[in-house]
C-alpha positions as CSV (number, residue, x, y, z in Angstrom):
1,M,20.6,-3.7,-4.8
2,M,22.8,-2.8,-1.8
3,N,21.2,-2.0,1.6
4,T,22.4,1.3,2.7
5,L,20.6,1.5,5.9
6,P,22.6,1.7,9.1
7,S,22.9,-1.2,11.4
8,R,21.2,-1.3,14.8
9,A,24.5,-1.2,16.5
10,E,25.7,1.9,14.3
11,F,22.6,3.6,15.2
12,I,23.0,3.0,18.9
13,K,26.6,4.1,18.7
14,L,25.7,7.4,16.8
15,Q,22.8,8.1,19.1
16,K,25.0,8.3,22.1
17,T,26.9,11.4,20.9
18,K,24.3,12.6,18.3
19,A,27.0,12.1,15.7
20,D,26.1,12.3,12.0
21,S,26.9,9.7,9.3
22,K,26.2,9.2,5.7
23,N,22.6,8.4,6.6
24,S,22.2,11.3,8.6
25,W,20.8,14.9,8.1
26,S,19.7,17.8,10.2
27,V,17.1,20.4,9.8
28,N,17.7,23.8,11.1
29,V,14.4,24.9,12.8
30,T,14.7,28.4,11.4
31,N,14.4,26.7,7.9
32,V,11.1,24.8,8.8
33,D,7.9,26.3,7.0
34,K,6.1,27.9,9.9
35,T,2.7,27.6,8.1
36,T,2.8,23.8,7.7
37,F,5.7,22.6,10.1
38,D,6.5,20.0,7.4
39,L,9.0,17.6,8.8
40,S,8.4,14.8,6.4
41,V,11.4,12.5,5.7
42,K,13.4,13.8,2.7
43,N,17.0,12.9,3.0
44,P,18.9,15.8,1.1
45,H,21.8,13.3,0.6
46,K,19.8,10.6,-1.2
47,K,19.9,10.7,-5.0
48,D,16.9,9.9,-6.9
49,E,16.9,6.5,-8.5
50,T,14.7,6.9,-11.4
51,I,14.5,3.9,-13.6
52,S,13.9,5.0,-17.2
53,R,12.2,2.6,-19.6
54,S,11.5,2.9,-23.2
55,P,7.9,3.2,-24.3
56,A,8.3,-0.3,-25.9
57,E,9.5,-1.8,-22.6
58,I,6.6,-0.3,-20.7
59,L,4.1,-1.6,-23.4
60,D,5.9,-5.0,-23.2
61,K,5.4,-5.1,-19.4
62,M,1.7,-3.9,-19.6
63,E,1.0,-6.7,-22.2
64,A,2.6,-9.4,-20.0
65,L,0.7,-8.1,-16.8
66,D,-2.5,-8.3,-19.0
67,E,-1.8,-11.8,-19.9
68,E,-1.0,-12.7,-16.4
69,G,-4.3,-11.1,-15.2
70,A,-6.2,-13.0,-18.0
71,E,-4.7,-16.3,-16.7
72,I,-5.7,-15.5,-13.2
73,L,-9.2,-14.7,-14.2
74,K,-9.5,-17.8,-16.3
75,T,-8.5,-19.9,-13.1
76,V,-10.9,-18.0,-10.9
77,R,-13.9,-18.7,-13.6
78,E,-12.9,-22.4,-13.6
79,T,-13.2,-22.6,-9.9
80,L,-16.7,-21.3,-9.8
């Protein structure tokens, strides 16, 4: 996965002029909900990266995790 975060140097350069980049977004104060003043971080330029898996893949992963958990429990029981 490619890191899309700006470098420290880029951040410092942009901060001097308050310039925007592909990692920037601005919020107009008139659009802020006055009842909650919610300023949580939600970049409107970032696309949701939803990983879709089939039900079979999910069940396979759950089974593998169950087996891994069983092995860990077995090891713990043996050390007692």
